[in-house]
C-alpha positions in Angstrom: 106.5 86.8 102.3 107.3 90.1 100.6 106.9 93.4 102.3 107.7 96.9 100.9 107.2 99.7 103.4 107.1 103.2 102.0 106.3 106.5 103.7 103.7 108.5 101.8 102.1 111.7 102.7 98.3 111.6 102.7 97.0 112.2 99.2 94.9 115.1 98.3 93.6 115.9 94.9 92.0 119.0 93.5 88.2 119.0 93.9 87.7 121.7 91.3 89.7 124.2 89.3 90.5 126.0 92.6 94.1 124.8 93.5 93.4 125.6 97.1 90.4 123.2 97.4 91.3 119.5 98.0 89.7 116.2 98.6 91.4 113.8 101.1 92.1 110.3 99.9 93.2 107.0 101.5 96.7 105.8 100.6 98.0 102.3 100.4 101.5 102.5 101.8 102.5 98.9 102.1 101.5 95.4 100.9 102.7 92.1 102.3 101.8 88.8 100.8 101.8 85.3 102.3 100.6 82.0 101.0 100.6 80.3 97.6 99.3 80.9 94.1 95.5 81.1 94.0 95.3 81.4 97.8 97.2 84.5 99.0 96.7 86.5 102.1 97.3 90.2 101.4 98.1 92.4 104.4 97.6 96.0 103.3 98.7 99.1 105.3 96.6 102.2 104.7 97.1 105.8 105.8 93.8 107.6 105.7 92.2 110.8 107.1 89.7 108.9 109.2 87.5 111.1 111.5 84.9 108.5 112.4 82.0 107.1 110.4 81.5 110.4 108.6 84.9 109.9 106.8 86.9 106.6 106.8 88.7 104.1 104.6 85.9 101.6 104.0 87.8 99.0 101.9 90.9 98.0 100.1 90.9 96.0 96.9 93.0 94.1 94.4 92.5 94.8 90.7 93.9 93.5 87.5 96.0 96.0 85.5 92.9 96.4 83.2 90.8 97.4 86.2 88.8 94.2 86.9 88.0 93.6 90.6 89.7 90.5 91.9 89.2 90.9 95.7 87.8 93.4 98.1 88.4 93.6 101.9 85.6 95.6 103.6 86.7 97.7 106.6 83.7 97.8 109.0 84.8 100.8 111.1 87.0 103.9 111.1 90.5 104.1 112.4 91.0 107.7 113.5 93.3 106.8 116.4 95.2 104.0 114.6 97.1 105.5 111.7 98.5 104.0 109.6 96.7 100.6 110.1 97.1 97.2 108.5 94.3 94.7 107.7 94.6 91.3 106.0 92.3 89.6 103.6 92.2 86.2 101.9 91.9 84.2 99.8 93.1 86.4 97.0 92.8 84.3 93.9 95.8 85.3 91.9 98.9 83.6 90.6 102.2 85.3 89.8 100.6 88.1 87.7 100.9 91.8 88.5 98.0 93.4 90.3 97.1 96.8 91.7 96.1 97.4 95.3 94.2 100.5 96.2 92.0 101.9 99.0 88.6 103.6 99.0 87.5 106.5 101.3 83.9 107.1 102.3 83.0 109.7 101.2 85.5 110.7 98.5 86.1 107.4 96.7 89.4 106.5 95.0 92.4 108.6 94.2 95.0 108.0 96.9 98.4 106.3 96.5 98.2 102.7 95.1 100.7 99.9 94.8 101.4 97.6 91.9 103.3 94.3 91.9 103.1 90.6 92.4 103.7 88.1 95.2 107.0 87.1 93.7 108.4 90.5 92.9 106.9 92.6 95.7 105.0 95.9 95.4 105.9 99.5 94.6 104.0 102.8 94.7 102.3 103.7 91.5 100.1 106.6 90.3 96.6 105.8 89.1 94.3 108.2 87.3 91.5 109.2 89.7 89.0 107.7 87.1 90.8 104.3 86.8 88.3 101.5 87.2 85.7 103.6 89.0 82.9 101.3 87.7 84.0 98.6 90.2 83.0 101.0 93.1 79.4 99.6 92.9 80.4 95.9 92.7 79.9 93.5 95.6 80.9 93.2 98.3 79.8 96.5 99.8 80.0 97.8 103.4 76.8 97.3 105.4 77.5 100.3 107.6 80.2 101.7 109.9 80.4 100.4 113.5 82.3 103.4 114.9 
């Protein structure tokens, strides 16, 4: 099992040309992997500005470096009183290749800190363009609502 814990401030990105206006984002701050090739369990730690169902991290996902969706873990409720929080998902069907792990905030979308790496080498923080692989946002699975 490989774990890399990094402290990251919550991401914000400009919402317009006004440098004082920001959009909050969900950050992936750690990824731990356990299992074997083709059947990994990813435990992903997220720091997000959850306030309840009106704003919360609603999933984390694993992508190829080209932006293809490999795995998505739906988060069925907000975590305003549990920050950061870790949730696991499996089976993640990858071998030893590098992948990208990022989180999604509802509303707001992508844009927070992401991590890139592999089960063998571990994961490190990376910067992704806000528009990287946004087309996968509409792919299944999708949240069916927010419990609380």
